[in-house]
Backbone as JSON Lines, residues from 0, in Angstrom:
{"i":0,"aa":"M","n":[45.17,-4.62,17.16],"ca":[46.11,-5.05,16.24],"c":[46.04,-4.4,14.98]}
{"i":1,"aa":"T","n":[47.21,-3.92,14.58],"ca":[47.3,-3.26,13.28],"c":[47.27,-4.02,12.18]}
{"i":2,"aa":"L","n":[47.3,-3.66,10.84],"ca":[47.29,-4.16,9.54],"c":[48.5,-4.99,9.52]}
{"i":3,"aa":"A","n":[49.51,-4.41,9.77],"ca":[50.96,-4.88,9.44],"c":[51.16,-6.03,10.59]}
{"i":4,"aa":"E","n":[50.71,-5.97,11.88],"ca":[50.63,-7.33,12.56],"c":[49.7,-8.24,12.18]}
{"i":5,"aa":"F","n":[48.53,-7.85,11.38],"ca":[47.9,-9.08,11.06],"c":[48.45,-9.55,9.8]}
{"i":6,"aa":"F","n":[48.96,-9.01,9.01],"ca":[49.62,-9.49,7.89],"c":[50.91,-10.1,8.09]}
{"i":7,"aa":"A","n":[51.35,-10.18,9.11],"ca":[52.53,-10.62,9.34],"c":[52.23,-12.14,10.09]}
{"i":8,"aa":"M","n":[51.05,-12.45,10.38],"ca":[50.59,-13.96,10.76],"c":[50.55,-14.58,9.72]}
{"i":9,"aa":"P","n":[50.74,-15.87,9.78],"ca":[50.42,-16.86,8.71],"c":[48.75,-16.91,8.38]}
{"i":10,"aa":"L","n":[48.42,-17.41,7.44],"ca":[47.26,-17.45,6.71],"c":[46.24,-18.07,7.71]}
{"i":11,"aa":"P","n":[46.5,-19.28,8.26],"ca":[45.6,-19.73,9.18],"c":[45.17,-18.91,10.19]}
{"i":12,"aa":"R","n":[46.12,-18.02,10.77],"ca":[46.05,-17.38,12.07],"c":[45.22,-15.99,11.61]}
{"i":13,"aa":"Q","n":[45.39,-15.75,10.44],"ca":[44.58,-14.46,9.94],"c":[43.14,-14.98,9.96]}
{"i":14,"aa":"C","n":[42.84,-16.06,9.31],"ca":[41.66,-16.5,9.33],"c":[40.66,-16.61,10.5]}
{"i":15,"aa":"R","n":[41.59,-17.25,11.42],"ca":[40.89,-17.14,13.0],"c":[40.77,-15.9,13.5]}
{"i":16,"aa":"A","n":[41.45,-15.06,13.43],"ca":[41.5,-13.71,13.81],"c":[40.19,-12.94,13.02]}
{"i":17,"aa":"L","n":[40.03,-13.02,11.82],"ca":[38.9,-12.8,11.38],"c":[37.74,-13.4,11.82]}
{"i":18,"aa":"Y","n":[37.65,-14.63,11.85],"ca":[36.27,-15.45,12.35],"c":[35.95,-14.97,13.51]}
{"i":19,"aa":"L","n":[36.95,-14.71,14.77],"ca":[36.75,-14.54,16.04],"c":[36.43,-12.75,16.09]}
{"i":20,"aa":"H","n":[37.04,-12.08,15.58],"ca":[37.03,-10.6,15.69],"c":[36.75,-9.53,14.54]}
{"i":21,"aa":"G","n":[36.41,-10.35,13.5],"ca":[35.78,-9.69,12.23],"c":[34.4,-9.47,12.2]}
{"i":22,"aa":"E","n":[33.87,-8.58,11.21],"ca":[32.47,-8.6,10.97],"c":[32.49,-8.8,9.83]}
{"i":23,"aa":"F","n":[31.74,-10.01,9.27],"ca":[31.16,-10.26,7.76],"c":[30.37,-8.95,7.15]}
{"i":24,"aa":"V","n":[30.52,-8.47,5.86],"ca":[29.9,-7.41,5.43],"c":[28.97,-8.07,4.46]}
{"i":25,"aa":"M","n":[29.83,-8.57,3.24],"ca":[29.07,-9.12,2.2],"c":[30.08,-9.72,1.61]}
{"i":26,"aa":"A","n":[29.32,-10.63,0.42],"ca":[30.15,-11.87,-0.52],"c":[29.79,-11.18,-1.78]}
{"i":27,"aa":"I","n":[30.71,-11.53,-2.76],"ca":[30.54,-11.34,-4.1],"c":[31.2,-12.41,-4.9]}
{"i":28,"aa":"R","n":[31.12,-12.59,-5.9],"ca":[31.41,-13.6,-6.9],"c":[32.55,-13.01,-7.94]}
{"i":29,"aa":"Y","n":[33.75,-13.3,-8.2],"ca":[34.93,-12.49,-8.7],"c":[35.73,-13.89,-9.39]}
{"i":30,"aa":"Y","n":[35.22,-13.94,-10.85],"ca":[36.26,-14.99,-11.37],"c":[36.09,-16.15,-10.91]}
{"i":31,"aa":"R","n":[37.22,-16.88,-10.53],"ca":[36.94,-18.04,-9.86],"c":[36.73,-18.05,-8.14]}
{"i":32,"aa":"H","n":[36.6,-16.81,-7.75],"ca":[36.65,-17.12,-6.32],"c":[35.16,-16.27,-5.89]}
{"i":33,"aa":"K","n":[34.83,-16.69,-4.56],"ca":[33.94,-16.03,-3.76],"c":[34.95,-15.15,-2.82]}
{"i":34,"aa":"V","n":[34.48,-13.83,-3.0],"ca":[35.01,-12.69,-2.16],"c":[34.4,-12.36,-1.1]}
{"i":35,"aa":"N","n":[34.78,-12.75,0.24],"ca":[33.94,-12.06,1.5],"c":[34.57,-11.05,1.87]}
{"i":36,"aa":"L","n":[33.74,-9.82,2.1],"ca":[34.25,-8.73,2.75],"c":[34.04,-8.66,4.09]}
{"i":37,"aa":"Y","n":[35.18,-8.53,4.96],"ca":[35.1,-8.35,6.59],"c":[35.57,-6.97,6.73]}
{"i":38,"aa":"L","n":[34.93,-6.48,8.02],"ca":[35.65,-5.26,8.53],"c":[36.18,-5.71,9.83]}
{"i":39,"aa":"L","n":[37.65,-5.5,9.85],"ca":[38.33,-5.93,11.24],"c":[39.26,-4.57,11.81]}
{"i":40,"aa":"N","n":[38.72,-3.96,13.05],"ca":[39.53,-2.85,13.56],"c":[39.49,-1.63,12.79]}
{"i":41,"aa":"G","n":[38.11,-1.53,11.95],"ca":[38.08,-0.22,11.12],"c":[38.66,-0.19,9.74]}
{"i":42,"aa":"E","n":[39.23,-1.73,9.48],"ca":[39.64,-1.91,8.1],"c":[38.95,-2.86,7.35]}
{"i":43,"aa":"Y","n":[38.57,-2.78,6.19],"ca":[37.9,-3.83,5.08],"c":[39.14,-4.66,4.74]}
{"i":44,"aa":"L","n":[38.68,-5.89,4.82],"ca":[39.53,-6.75,3.98],"c":[38.73,-7.83,3.45]}
{"i":45,"aa":"E","n":[39.57,-8.13,2.29],"ca":[38.76,-9.37,1.36],"c":[39.32,-10.63,1.31]}
{"i":46,"aa":"V","n":[38.67,-11.4,1.59],"ca":[38.93,-13.12,1.86],"c":[38.55,-13.54,0.63]}
{"i":47,"aa":"F","n":[39.54,-14.07,-0.38],"ca":[39.39,-14.83,-1.5],"c":[39.46,-16.41,-1.56]}
{"i":48,"aa":"Y","n":[38.12,-16.74,-1.45],"ca":[37.9,-18.22,-1.2],"c":[37.77,-18.87,-2.71]}
{"i":49,"aa":"N","n":[38.46,-19.78,-3.11],"ca":[38.09,-20.62,-4.18],"c":[37.17,-21.66,-4.01]}
{"i":50,"aa":"H","n":[36.18,-21.78,-4.42],"ca":[35.1,-22.82,-4.13],"c":[35.31,-23.99,-4.57]}
{"i":51,"aa":"K","n":[35.96,-24.07,-5.8],"ca":[36.3,-25.39,-6.38],"c":[37.25,-26.04,-5.63]}
{"i":52,"aa":"Q","n":[38.28,-25.54,-4.99],"ca":[39.27,-26.11,-4.48],"c":[38.88,-26.3,-2.73]}
{"i":53,"aa":"G","n":[37.9,-25.55,-2.26],"ca":[37.79,-25.38,-1.01],"c":[38.81,-24.68,0.01]}
{"i":54,"aa":"I","n":[39.29,-24.03,-0.52],"ca":[40.45,-23.34,0.22],"c":[40.35,-21.68,0.06]}
{"i":55,"aa":"I","n":[40.79,-21.18,1.24],"ca":[41.0,-19.47,1.17],"c":[42.63,-19.38,0.5]}
{"i":56,"aa":"E","n":[42.59,-18.59,-0.44],"ca":[43.85,-18.36,-1.1],"c":[44.49,-17.27,-0.74]}
{"i":57,"aa":"A","n":[43.7,-16.24,-0.26],"ca":[44.35,-14.95,0.09],"c":[43.54,-14.18,1.0]}
{"i":58,"aa":"I","n":[44.05,-13.32,1.76],"ca":[43.17,-12.1,2.35],"c":[44.21,-10.88,2.1]}
{"i":59,"aa":"R","n":[43.67,-10.04,1.75],"ca":[44.07,-8.65,1.29],"c":[43.37,-7.33,1.72]}
{"i":60,"aa":"P","n":[43.87,-6.18,2.13],"ca":[43.1,-5.06,2.17],"c":[42.23,-4.78,1.01]}
{"i":61,"aa":"L","n":[41.03,-4.27,1.17],"ca":[39.94,-3.76,0.25],"c":[40.89,-2.64,-0.64]}
{"i":62,"aa":"D","n":[41.15,-3.16,-1.9],"ca":[41.58,-2.21,-2.72],"c":[40.35,-1.47,-3.68]}
{"i":63,"aa":"T","n":[39.86,-0.1,-2.93],"ca":[39.08,0.68,-3.32],"c":[39.18,0.97,-5.25]}
{"i":64,"aa":"A","n":[40.43,0.92,-5.77],"ca":[40.33,1.33,-7.18],"c":[40.48,-0.07,-7.99]}
{"i":65,"aa":"S","n":[40.0,-1.09,-7.52],"ca":[39.73,-2.45,-8.17],"c":[38.48,-2.21,-8.67]}
{"i":66,"aa":"K","n":[38.28,-2.86,-9.94],"ca":[36.97,-3.11,-10.47],"c":[35.85,-3.83,-9.76]}
{"i":67,"aa":"R","n":[36.49,-4.78,-8.81],"ca":[35.6,-5.4,-7.68],"c":[34.57,-4.37,-7.18]}
{"i":68,"aa":"M","n":[35.02,-3.03,-6.87],"ca":[34.02,-2.27,-6.2],"c":[32.96,-2.1,-6.91]}
{"i":69,"aa":"N","n":[32.59,-2.27,-8.19],"ca":[31.43,-2.4,-8.78],"c":[30.56,-3.51,-8.29]}
{"i":70,"aa":"F","n":[31.2,-4.63,-8.2],"ca":[30.33,-5.59,-7.65],"c":[29.79,-5.53,-6.44]}
{"i":71,"aa":"Y","n":[30.73,-4.82,-5.4],"ca":[30.0,-4.48,-3.97],"c":[28.97,-3.58,-4.45]}
{"i":72,"aa":"A","n":[29.23,-2.41,-5.08],"ca":[28.15,-1.28,-5.23],"c":[26.77,-1.74,-5.85]}
{"i":73,"aa":"D","n":[26.92,-2.76,-6.7],"ca":[25.79,-3.53,-7.23],"c":[24.92,-4.16,-6.05]}
{"i":74,"aa":"Q","n":[25.21,-4.32,-5.02],"ca":[24.57,-4.99,-3.92],"c":[24.04,-4.19,-2.98]}
{"i":75,"aa":"V","n":[24.5,-2.78,-3.02],"ca":[23.89,-1.9,-1.95],"c":[22.75,-1.22,-2.54]}
{"i":76,"aa":"K","n":[21.78,-1.09,-2.09],"ca":[20.38,-0.52,-2.46],"c":[20.09,0.56,-1.54]}
{"i":77,"aa":"L","n":[19.87,1.55,-2.24],"ca":[19.6,3.05,-1.48],"c":[18.2,3.48,-2.3]}
{"i":78,"aa":"K","n":[17.35,4.13,-1.2],"ca":[16.17,4.91,-1.94],"c":[16.69,5.78,-2.72]}
{"i":79,"aa":"S","n":[15.78,6.25,-3.32],"ca":[15.95,7.32,-4.33],"c":[16.16,8.64,-3.55]}
{"i":80,"aa":"L","n":[16.72,9.81,-3.99],"ca":[17.23,10.82,-3.38],"c":[15.65,11.71,-3.18]}
{"i":81,"aa":"G","n":[14.88,11.35,-4.13],"ca":[13.82,12.08,-3.75],"c":[12.77,11.62,-2.57]}
{"i":82,"aa":"S","n":[12.96,10.58,-2.41],"ca":[12.29,9.72,-1.07],"c":[12.93,10.56,0.05]}
{"i":83,"aa":"F","n":[14.29,10.73,0.07],"ca":[14.86,11.45,1.26],"c":[14.42,12.97,1.27]}
{"i":84,"aa":"Q","n":[14.44,13.47,0.08],"ca":[13.93,14.88,0.38],"c":[12.43,15.22,0.5]}
{"i":85,"aa":"D","n":[11.71,14.16,0.45],"ca":[9.95,14.13,0.56],"c":[9.9,13.82,2.38]}
{"i":86,"aa":"G","n":[11.2,13.29,2.73],"ca":[10.84,12.83,4.26],"c":[10.26,11.5,4.38]}
{"i":87,"aa":"R","n":[10.28,10.48,3.16],"ca":[9.74,9.13,3.22],"c":[10.79,8.19,3.62]}
């Protein structure tokens, strides 16, 4: 399924497709949303969940120019470069 085909579906069908075929990557808090990042067919998608209302408000392709990228980057832990150079 292409992204165009995915986004042509109504939101409930998009949710079902992600649940059945997507891979959960991580979640962040962003303003009033919990944003779940999924990988589907090689594409990253953000699911915007309004936890106060208990609804998914939107599913969008990952916007790498967004400030949300900082929230994702904060959750990634890498060993120091020195550890890799020393073979540890």
